[in-house]
N, C-alpha and C positions, 0 to 999 in steps of 0.2 A: 594360546596353546597351553594345555595342562602339562605338568611335569611328565605324567605317564605317557601322554601322547608324544611329547618332544622326544622321550628316551626311545619310544617305539620307532619313531621316524629316523632317528639317528642310527639305531642298530640295523634298519633295514637299508640305509644309504650305502653301507659298506659290509661285504660279507668276508669274514677271515677263515682261512682254511690251512691247517698245519699238517705237514708231512715231511719226515725225514730231515728235521731241522730247518725246513723252509716255510715260512708264513707268508700266504698269498693274500693280500688285501684287494678284493675286487670292488670297484665302483660299480653300484647296482641300480642305477637310474637310467636305464637305456631310453626310456620313453623322454627323457629329459636331457638326452645326449650326455649324461654324466656331468653335468653342469657342477660346479663347486658351489653348490647351495649351502646356506647355513647348516643344515643337518648333515651334509657330506663333510664339510670341513670339521665339524664337531666329531664325527664318526672316525674319520682318519686320524685327528689328534688323539682321541681317546685309544684307539687301536695302536698307534706309534708309542704311547705312553706305556701301555701294557707291554709291548714287545721289548722295549727298552730294558725292562727288568726280568725279562724271560730268558734264562740262560739255555733253555732248550732251542732256542731260535738262532739259527747261525746266519741266515740270509732272508731278506724281505723281498717279495715281488708285488708290485702295484700293477694290476690289471684291471680290465673293466669288461662290461658286457654291452652287447649291441653294436651299433654302427659306428659309434664315436668312441674314442679314449676319453676325451673330455673336450667340451667347447668353452671351458673357462667358468667365469662367474655367471650366476643365473641372474640375467638381465630383467626377468620379470619381478623377481625379488628386489632387485636394486631400484627399479622403477617405482614398485610399490612402497618403497621406504627412502624415499628421495630427501634425506636429512642428513646433516653433517655428522651428528652423533652416531647414527646407524651405520653410514658407509665407513666412518673411522674405525668402529668396532669390528665391521666385517673384514676389512682389510687388514686390520691388526691381527685378528684371529687367523686369517688366511697366512699371512706372513709368518706368524709363530708356527703354523703347521710346516710351511715349506722350510723353515729353519730346524724344525724337529727332524727332517728327514736327514739334514746334513749332520746334526748332533747325534743321530741314532748310532749306538755302537756297531749294530750289524749293517753290512752293505745293503743297498736298496737298488733294485732292477727295475726299470719301468718296461712293461710288455705293452707295446703300442700297436693298437689296430685303428684303422678309420682315421679320424681327422683328430688332431690335438692343436687347439687354438687358444690364443690369450692365455689365460691363466692355467688352461690344460697344457699348453706348451711350457709354461712355466714349471709345471709339475714334472714334465718330463726333464727339463733342464736341471731340476733340483735334485733328481735321482743320481746316485752315483754312477750308474751304468744304465744303457738303454739298448734294447732291441726291439726294432719295429718290422711289421709287415711290409712287403713292397709297396702294397697299395695304399699305406698310409701317407697322410700329409700333414704339414705343419705350418702354422702362420700366428704371427702377433697382429690380429686383424682390426683391433680396436681402431687404428687410424681411419679405417674406412668409414666409421661411424662418428668421427670427431673426437676420438678417444685414444690418446697416446698410451700404449700399454706399458705403464711406468713400472708398476710392480713386476710384471714379467720380464721386463728388461733388466732387472736386478740378477736374476737367474741365467738368463740368456747371455748377458753380458760376461758372466764368469765362465761360460761354457764354450762360447764360439768367440772367434776373433771380432774385433770391433767392427770393422767393415760389413761383415756378413751380418752380425748382429743389427746394426744400424739400417741396412737394407731391408731386412725383414720388419723392423719397427717403423720405418718411414712409409713403407709401400703397402704393407699388409699382405703382401702376395704370399701365395702357398708356396712351400718348396716340397719336393717329393722327397721320398725316403732315401733314395741314392744321394741326392743333395744333402740332406740332413747328415748322412754318414760322412759325406766329404768334408763338411764345414764342422764336423765334431759335436753336433747336438745329440746324435745317437752313435752307438758303437758300430752297428751294423744293419743293413736291411737284409730280410730273409724272405723266401717265398711264404705267402699267406698260410698255407697249409703247415708250414714248419714252424710258425711263430711260438706256439706253446712248448714244442719239443726242443727248441733252440734255447729259449729262455730257462727251461728246466735243466737242459745240459750245463748251462753256464752256472746257475745257482748250485747245482749239485757239486761241480768242481771246486767252488769256493767253499761250500759247506764241509767238504772233506779236508780242508786246510786246518791248521791250528787256529781254533777260536780265539784264543788270546792274542796270537800275531796278527790276525785280520782286523781285530777290535783295535788293537793298538795302532796299527797300520793306518786304519781309516782316521782315527783321531789325529795321529802324527801328520798325515797328508794335508789336511785342512787346517791344522795349526801353523805349518810352515808356508802354506801356500801364498799367503799375502804379506809375508814379513821380508824385510831386506834380506839380502843373500847371507850376510854373516850370522843374522839372527836365525834365518831359517836352518842353517848347518849346526847352530848350537842346539837348537830345538830337536832336530832330526838325530843329532849324535847322542843326545840324552836318551831318547827313546829307543835307539839301538842297542845302548848300553843295558837299559832295562830289560829288552828282548833278549840280549844274550845271556843274561844271568838268570832269567826266568826258567821255570821247569821245562816248558816247551822249547825254548831256545836251546838249553843244554841237551835235552833229548834230540832235537833236530840235528845239531852239530855231531853228537856222538853217533847218530845213524848213518849221518853222511860218511864219516871215516871208517864206520864198520860196515859199509855197504849194505845196508838194510833199510827197509821201510820204518820210518819213525812212528812211535806210538804217542801220540798227543793225548795229554790229559786235561789241560786247562781250558776253560771257556772263555 
């Protein structure tokens, strides 16, 4: 594949649309059920890298077109390139993309319709927040084909409780949107026709907050999450001191006592 052709394929795999501080990245391979093919992983990675340095973006939404949110890795590509070097690079690139979502300064919301399976379910679990249509379903279904969903298990095990994660991983069974909400894989399930509106409402609410506080808060949350309790408090306390002394923090506290709406300035 030529460099020009590869670039064209990558750009077509994901569509970016920005409005009112919200960047929406839409997986755009509905005929392939939005599999995380090489070009899709590349396009998502490039988009996330660009957004990370874009001060105008307050919130990111990952959505998709067609009947599926994502059915995970492109098995046709993997079968056609059944060698250790290719598979190691593919999974390393995908893992780096998933981690880029967590490291992204801005909160990321998954807007889920249809099915999200294997690495598609991993993508949902990797996002900070997720809202799904009531008709959507989730599974780590590799086990049905002799493949344990090892990399999806990383994100899944950090999002839902161990026994729920292991049941999904060992059985490959689908869980519906209501169950996904109950076990914490998503924030909530909403009527299908309300999905986009509900995601926009959540994204807009976050975008209106102090960009400085939201970005600091996301970084602080993940930094303390896996630390011992005493280290977590030290980390969080240092972040709160920074926040209190920052321009937006000072403005917020003053606005509270002056009984007015704060006017935030920092991104």
